[in-house]
C-alpha positions as semicolon CSV with decimal commas, in nm:
position;residue;x (nm);y (nm);z (nm)
1;M;-0,789;5,716;7,087
2;K;-0,742;5,483;6,792
3;P;-0,411;5,581;6,632
4;V;-0,386;5,782;6,314
5;R;-0,035;5,656;6,242
6;T;0,070;5,297;6,196
7;L;0,295;5,165;6,468
8;A;0,584;5,150;6,222
9;E;0,535;5,519;6,140
10;A;0,521;5,609;6,507
11;L;0,839;5,416;6,584
12;G;1,016;5,616;6,315
13;E;0,928;5,935;6,501
14;D;0,889;5,858;6,872
15;V;0,982;5,640;7,164
16;L;0,657;5,476;7,277
17;V;0,583;5,372;7,634
18;L;0,450;5,021;7,676
19;D;0,236;4,912;7,966
20;G;0,355;4,693;8,253
21;G;0,252;4,356;8,390
22;L;-0,118;4,297;8,339
23;S;-0,132;4,015;8,594
24;N;0,005;4,219;8,884
25;Q;-0,245;4,496;8,816
26;L;-0,529;4,245;8,805
27;E;-0,412;4,103;9,137
28;A;-0,402;4,457;9,278
29;Q;-0,766;4,485;9,172
30;G;-0,844;4,174;9,379
31;C;-0,855;3,915;9,101
32;D;-0,761;3,551;9,162
33;L;-0,518;3,434;8,894
34;S;-0,440;3,090;9,035
35;D;-0,612;2,917;8,742
36;A;-0,399;2,755;8,468
37;L;-0,543;3,008;8,222
38;W;-0,400;3,288;8,436
39;S;-0,532;3,631;8,331
40;A;-0,698;3,479;8,022
41;R;-0,966;3,328;8,249
42;L;-1,100;3,676;8,307
43;L;-1,184;3,714;7,939
44;A;-1,486;3,500;8,024
45;D;-1,530;3,559;8,397
46;G;-1,434;3,921;8,446
47;P;-1,377;4,120;8,127
48;E;-1,449;4,445;8,310
49;Q;-1,145;4,377;8,530
50;I;-0,921;4,342;8,224
51;E;-1,050;4,667;8,075
52;A;-0,994;4,841;8,410
53;A;-0,636;4,712;8,425
54;H;-0,566;4,838;8,073
55;A;-0,720;5,174;8,165
56;A;-0,489;5,200;8,468
57;Y;-0,189;5,178;8,235
58;V;-0,334;5,433;7,995
59;R;-0,370;5,674;8,286
60;A;-0,012;5,592;8,383
61;G;0,112;5,708;8,044
62;A;0,132;5,386;7,842
63;R;0,072;5,440;7,472
64;V;0,089;5,074;7,371
65;L;-0,136;4,821;7,547
66;I;-0,058;4,449;7,532
67;T;-0,371;4,237;7,546
68;S;-0,461;3,962;7,791
69;G;-0,426;3,684;7,533
70;Y;-0,078;3,565;7,635
71;Q;-0,208;3,238;7,780
72;A;-0,528;3,227;7,574
73;T;-0,518;2,934;7,332
74;F;-0,774;2,703;7,178
75;E;-0,611;2,411;7,358
76;G;-0,609;2,585;7,695
77;F;-0,972;2,686;7,666
78;A;-1,068;2,334;7,553
79;R;-0,933;2,192;7,878
80;R;-1,186;2,415;8,054
81;G;-1,468;2,290;7,832
82;V;-1,476;2,602;7,614
83;G;-1,555;2,519;7,251
84;R;-1,366;2,653;6,954
85;D;-1,620;2,918;6,853
86;E;-1,640;3,056;7,207
87;A;-1,261;3,050;7,238
88;A;-1,233;3,253;6,919
89;R;-1,483;3,501;7,059
90;L;-1,278;3,537;7,377
91;L;-0,957;3,593;7,179
92;T;-1,135;3,865;6,984
93;R;-1,260;4,013;7,312
94;S;-0,900;4,051;7,434
95;V;-0,838;4,301;7,154
96;E;-1,171;4,475;7,202
97;L;-1,112;4,532;7,574
98;A;-0,775;4,696;7,515
99;R;-0,921;4,912;7,239
100;A;-1,205;5,021;7,468
101;A;-0,959;5,119;7,741
102;A;-0,763;5,325;7,489
103;G;-1,071;5,518;7,385
104;G;-1,077;5,749;7,683
105;V;-0,775;5,963;7,596
106;R;-0,691;6,203;7,314
107;E;-0,341;6,065;7,261
108;E;-0,284;5,782;7,017
109;V;-0,282;5,442;7,189
110;W;-0,183;5,130;6,999
111;V;-0,311;4,781;7,079
112;A;-0,072;4,485;7,062
113;A;-0,240;4,145;7,057
114;S;-0,032;3,916;7,276
115;V;0,074;3,585;7,123
116;G;0,251;3,385;7,391
117;P;0,475;3,084;7,330
118;Y;0,368;2,721;7,320
119;G;0,501;2,676;7,673
120;A;0,250;2,926;7,810
121;M;-0,031;2,692;7,704
122;L;0,133;2,409;7,901
123;A;0,129;2,630;8,214
124;D;0,432;2,451;8,357
125;G;0,707;2,708;8,308
126;S;0,814;2,564;7,972
127;E;0,827;2,910;7,818
128;Y;1,143;2,966;8,021
129;R;1,307;2,658;7,874
130;G;1,185;2,616;7,519
131;R;1,291;2,306;7,329
132;Y;0,954;2,136;7,358
133;G;1,049;1,849;7,130
134;L;0,828;1,984;6,852
135;S;0,935;2,071;6,499
136;V;0,911;2,420;6,354
137;R;0,628;2,293;6,136
138;A;0,432;2,160;6,436
139;L;0,479;2,487;6,624
140;T;0,366;2,681;6,318
141;E;0,047;2,474;6,300
142;F;-0,014;2,536;6,669
143;H;0,022;2,913;6,647
144;R;-0,150;2,986;6,315
145;P;-0,519;2,945;6,414
146;R;-0,484;3,179;6,711
147;I;-0,291;3,434;6,505
148;E;-0,560;3,427;6,236
149;V;-0,834;3,501;6,489
150;L;-0,636;3,777;6,658
151;A;-0,543;3,938;6,327
152;A;-0,910;3,943;6,225
153;A;-0,983;4,144;6,541
154;E;-0,769;4,423;6,390
155;P;-0,507;4,502;6,653
156;D;-0,235;4,744;6,551
157;V;0,035;4,481;6,592
158;L;0,083;4,122;6,708
159;A;0,322;4,089;7,002
160;L;0,505;3,760;6,952
161;E;0,644;3,767;7,302
162;T;0,832;3,578;7,570
163;V;0,976;3,351;7,302
164;P;1,234;3,115;7,454
165;D;1,417;2,995;7,144
166;A;1,485;3,077;6,780
167;D;1,299;2,773;6,647
168;E;0,974;2,896;6,797
169;A;1,047;3,246;6,671
170;E;1,078;3,107;6,320
171;A;0,750;2,918;6,366
172;L;0,570;3,229;6,491
173;L;0,691;3,436;6,199
174;R;0,580;3,168;5,956
175;A;0,241;3,150;6,125
176;A;0,201;3,527;6,091
177;E;0,275;3,534;5,718
178;G;-0,017;3,674;5,524
179;C;-0,212;3,776;5,835
180;G;-0,219;4,141;5,728
181;V;-0,100;4,271;6,067
182;P;0,259;4,371;6,154
183;V;0,438;4,197;6,439
184;W;0,709;4,253;6,692
185;L;0,927;3,966;6,810
186;S;1,047;3,956;7,170
187;Y;1,262;3,687;7,330
188;T;1,292;3,604;7,696
189;V;1,663;3,581;7,774
190;E;1,910;3,499;8,047
191;G;2,282;3,563;8,054
192;G;2,279;3,724;7,711
193;R;2,135;3,415;7,543
194;T;1,787;3,282;7,470
195;R;1,634;3,074;7,748
196;A;1,712;2,771;7,531
197;G;2,078;2,874;7,542
198;Q;2,112;2,998;7,185
199;D;2,332;3,282;7,068
200;L;2,116;3,593;7,088
201;A;2,255;3,753;6,773
202;E;2,161;3,443;6,576
203;A;1,816;3,445;6,734
204;F;1,757;3,807;6,638
205;A;1,873;3,731;6,285
206;V;1,557;3,524;6,234
207;A;1,371;3,855;6,198
208;A;1,627;4,034;5,980
209;G;1,493;4,126;5,637
210;N;1,135;4,037;5,732
211;D;0,916;4,336;5,639
212;L;0,634;4,209;5,861
213;V;0,848;4,273;6,171
214;V;0,842;4,632;6,301
215;A;1,051;4,577;6,617
216;V;1,269;4,311;6,780
217;G;1,375;4,280;7,141
218;V;1,338;4,118;7,482
219;N;1,084;4,091;7,761
220;C;1,022;3,896;8,082
221;C;1,390;3,911;8,174
222;D;1,618;4,082;8,421
223;P;1,633;4,461;8,365
224;A;2,012;4,441;8,332
225;E;1,967;4,240;8,012
226;A;1,759;4,507;7,836
227;G;2,018;4,761;7,722
228;P;2,272;4,519;7,572
229;A;1,991;4,322;7,406
230;A;1,841;4,636;7,253
231;E;2,175;4,739;7,107
232;L;2,233;4,390;6,969
233;A;1,883;4,366;6,821
234;V;1,922;4,695;6,636
235;G;2,268;4,600;6,514
236;V;2,160;4,260;6,381
237;T;1,823;4,352;6,229
238;G;1,835;4,726;6,163
239;K;1,491;4,748;6,324
240;P;1,377;4,941;6,633
241;A;1,412;4,749;6,958
242;A;1,146;4,661;7,213
243;V;1,240;4,613;7,577
244;Y;1,005;4,537;7,864
245;P;1,181;4,347;8,142
246;N;1,047;4,217;8,472
247;S;1,091;4,389;8,806
248;G;1,406;4,186;8,869
249;E;1,235;3,953;9,116
250;R;1,224;3,582;9,033
251;W;0,930;3,347;9,046
252;D;0,972;3,050;9,280
253;A;0,751;2,782;9,124
254;R;0,765;2,553;9,426
255;A;0,676;2,819;9,679
256;R;0,450;2,995;9,426
257;G;0,586;3,334;9,521
258;W;0,829;3,602;9,412
259;R;1,182;3,612;9,552
260;G;1,463;3,864;9,539
261;D;1,480;4,241;9,516
262;V;1,324;4,486;9,274
263;A;1,586;4,595;9,020
264;F;1,368;4,778;8,768
265;D;1,484;5,140;8,765
266;P;1,287;5,373;8,533
267;A;1,599;5,590;8,506
268;R;1,749;5,315;8,289
269;A;1,492;5,386;8,019
270;A;1,694;5,675;7,879
271;G;1,987;5,440;7,826
272;W;1,762;5,183;7,663
273;A;1,638;5,449;7,423
274;A;1,995;5,551;7,347
275;S;2,064;5,184;7,263
276;G;1,790;5,188;7,001
277;A;1,480;5,088;7,198
278;R;1,164;5,253;7,069
279;L;0,913;5,041;7,261
280;I;0,991;5,060;7,632
281;G;0,789;4,932;7,927
282;G;0,773;4,658;8,186
283;C;0,660;4,300;8,227
284;C;0,590;4,096;8,542
285;R;0,568;4,293;8,869
286;V;0,608;4,630;8,697
287;G;0,294;4,827;8,778
288;P;0,126;5,153;8,675
289;S;0,316;5,371;8,922
290;T;0,647;5,256;8,775
291;I;0,519;5,314;8,421
292;T;0,420;5,668;8,522
293;T;0,775;5,736;8,640
294;L;0,921;5,572;8,330
295;A;0,702;5,782;8,099
296;S;0,798;6,102;8,279
297;T;1,166;6,009;8,268
298;L;1,156;5,941;7,895
299;T;0,966;6,261;7,822
300;A;1,213;6,473;8,017
301;T;1,518;6,297;7,875
302;L;1,407;6,314;7,513
303;A;1,299;6,677;7,547
304;S;1,640;6,762;7,690
305;T;1,815;6,573;7,410
306;L;1,616;6,749;7,142
307;T;1,693;7,086;7,297
308;A;2,063;7,004;7,300
309;T;2,068;6,875;6,941
310;P;2,216;7,136;6,704
311;A;1,968;7,247;6,440
312;D;2,232;7,220;6,169
313;D;2,303;6,851;6,240
314;P;2,009;6,667;6,075
315;D;2,190;6,331;6,081
316;R;2,210;6,314;6,460
317;P;1,950;6,054;6,572
318;T;1,668;6,164;6,798
319;G;1,720;6,033;7,149
320;A;2,095;5,983;7,104
321;S;2,302;6,000;7,417
322;D;2,595;6,238;7,455
């Protein structure tokens, strides 16, 4: 169902469950994602697979769907011989497919148009390093055309996600000015700092005081980073936090496979909410079954908290932890 409330209104009232990794669900459906365009290739070659993947997360309990446009850029499509008009149509389709998948339930489901970093277009892992050697102005010029097309498709929010450094965050926010659609800003982090090694508090501060930004947080990181980052994001910006970490496994680029153990525990979600997270889900290798457990955990925890909250204490925040 298309939402009645804006996302900002909903975040003032509820904790919303995000979806999980779109790519792992597409692979589970038998899709080949070895192309440099990754899941964005399917916007042209298999849109029904993308809609099915979104629908799997809706059934799992996700109430915010992140589109398949993370690696969809004019430059990336051009390398495949896709012209600008067709690329714009495919970007628009990414929003339409998520909206279609959301239409099958009575609950409100919000659509977040994914805007990945410059490094995602390079398809060489640069989004986990940042510092591309480009100025903020050059990055702004890169991101603006895609943001304009996505905003015209009328998503509920733009997800400026997996951002590796504060300079690109500044560029993304500049590119989104005047687009008419709210945004959330989400860094990818390691060791409590941006992937470019910057102080995380200073990175979050880029979004402070910006009325376009409805949430700030982290994604595509180790689950252990989520809680501290959420608390810091809220403290620096005064905005709700978004957290959607990976499974905890790490991608081995040389072997082209995942290594390590799964560390994503849905039981942590209650703690993330207590730290100020209002958008909670998963990223790479977090699938629908985990999102189902996460949604159930949050529902039970928040219901219990509300029951335990004294009626005569109106200042006690919903979802606070005892």
